[in-house]
Structures are given as C-alpha cells and as structure tokens.
N, C-alpha and C positions, 0 to 999 in steps of 0.2 A: 690764301690769306697771307699775303707777305706783309711782314711787321718791319718797322725801321724803328732806330732810335732816335729822339730827340736830340738834333744836333747842337742845339741851345745848352744842354746840359752835359754834353761830352767833352773832354779833354784829351789830348795825347793819342793813344792808341783806339780809345773808345771812339774819338772823332773819327779815325779812319775807318773803324766798323760801320759807324754811321754813313759814312761817304759811300761805302761798299754797297751796304744796303739800299742807299738812293739809287746808285747807278743800276744796281740790277732791277729796281723796280722800274726805272725808265726803260730797260731794254726788255723787260716783260711786256711793255705796252707795244712794242713794236713787234713781237714774235709771240704772241698767245700759244697756250698749248691746245691742242685741239681735244675735246671732251674726250677720246678715247684713251687720254693717257691721265686720267683723274689716278690717285695713288690706290693701290690696294690697301687693304687692311692693315693696319701698323700694330705694332705691340699695344698691349692695352693694361689698364690699371684701374683698381675698383676704389671710388671714392664713396664717402660719406658727407653729405651736406645734411644737416638737420636729421630727420630720419628717411630720406632718400638715398638709396643707393644707385650709383652712376657709374656705367661701364666707360672708361674714356681711351680712346686711342691716344697715344704717346707721340708728340711732336718734338724731337730733341735733336734734330741734325739739322746742317743748313737748308738741306732740300725738303725735307719735311716742315722746318717750320715755314718757308717760303711758301708751299703749296698748302699747307692747311688743307681744307675741305673745299678746293677748289675742283669745280668738274663734277663733283657728288651732286646726283639727282634726288636722293633721300639720307636722312639719317635717323635710326632707329629710336623709338621713345627710349628716353633714360639713358642716351648714350649721347657722348659728346666726343671733343677733341680736348685734351690737356697739352699745352703749350710749354715747355721747360724753356724760359727766355734768357736766363743768366742772370748776372750781379743786378740788386736793385738799381731799377731805372725807369726812365718814361718809355714804356713801348705802345706802338701805334698799329693799329691793324685796320685793313680794309677790305672790300668784297669783291674785288677784281675776278671775274671768271669764277664766281661762287653762284650757285643756282638756288640756292635753297636760303629763306630768312632764318638768320640766328640772332643769338642773344649771348652777349660775351661777359663773365665775370672776371675782373681783375684782381690778382690774389696778391698778397705783399709776401714779406719773407717770412713773416709768422703763420701764413697759411690762412689768412683772415682777406675775405672778399673785401675790397675798398671801392668797388664801383659794378654796377652792372648797366649796360648799355644793348640797345635794340639795334640790328644792322641791317640794312637793304641789299637784298642781290643786286651783283654787279655794281654798286656804286663804288667810287673813288673817294667818298669822303674820309677822313680820317677818324679813328674812333681811339682816343688815347685816355689812360687812367688819370685821376687827379693827382696822384703821388705815387712813387716809385713803387713796381713790382717785380715780382722774378717769375710768375707763373700767369696764365690766362686760361679759361675754361670756355669752350664754345659749346652751347646748346641749342637744339630747336627753339626759334624764337617764341618767347613767352614761357618757356619752360620754368625759369626763375621765380615768375610772378605766379604761377599756378601751383609750384610749389612752395609758394611763401617764403622762398629765400631771399634775405636782406643782406645790405652792406652791414660789415661786422660780423656775419656769421661765418665760422671756421671751416674749412674744408680739411677732411680727413682722409689720411692714405696717400698723401701726396709724396712723390718718391725724394729724396733728397739728390 
C-alpha cells in the first residue's frame, strides 16, 4: 500500500516529500516486487476500538509505509496494519500488489476515526480521507462494519 501526500495541500519541504512519493509510485509500476518478497511480520501494537481488541502491525518506516500489506495472502481475524503517517495531512492509499480486500480507517491527531472506506485488491484507485490524518488502520474488508465501528469512534493504544 503505497501512500502519497496530496500535492495540492503541500508547500516547501512537504511538497518535495510529495514529489518523492509520487516518483516512487511510478517506479513501483515499472518493477513490482514478486510475491515472494512480501514483508514478514512487523512489530505490533494492541489497540482498543469500542469493545474490540485489535492486534496491528506497525508500519512506521519509509519501506513499511510503502509496502504495507502488499503480497500478503491472508490477514488474521482481528488483526491489521497501523500506518504512522506523519504530521496532519491528506494521505491517500491504493491497493497495488495487494491480494486481499481491505477496509481502511483514517485516524486524526486526536485518535478519532474520520472516515472508513472499503478497498478492492489490485486497484490503483486512490482512497483519501476527507480531513487531515496522522494514522490509518487497515483491516480485513468489512471488519469495521461487522464490529459496528463508526466515524468518530476513538482508537485507544496508538503509539505517539
């Protein structure tokens, strides 16, 4: 799951980060990783959303943010990936090289969910939050609906 910043909201050094991410996205189209190179398990955090406990792998480096859940064939129940994105901004995700259907919750600086979207495997369609966020949580598609998690819900246990 490569993410990128919305260049329209970026200025100065942030704009350069946006350009770098966009270039990386284009390059990844030219040389996709083979499925054998899917990330191994990352350090995890335990989150609480409503009455639900979630084990989330933490993506917080340029490589782990870029790769996300690409090439994975399964995602265990009540497990996901938490993306530590940076300062509040509009961060967009896509599903290139992602094999499993996912739902994403965009989380603001206060730890509240600002939007939840379903994403199709292999899609290059961008999924962007309606407001600036600092984190995103990807889970198996439909998890938030089945758990009755809604926009505005706090996510507890997010590392700072």
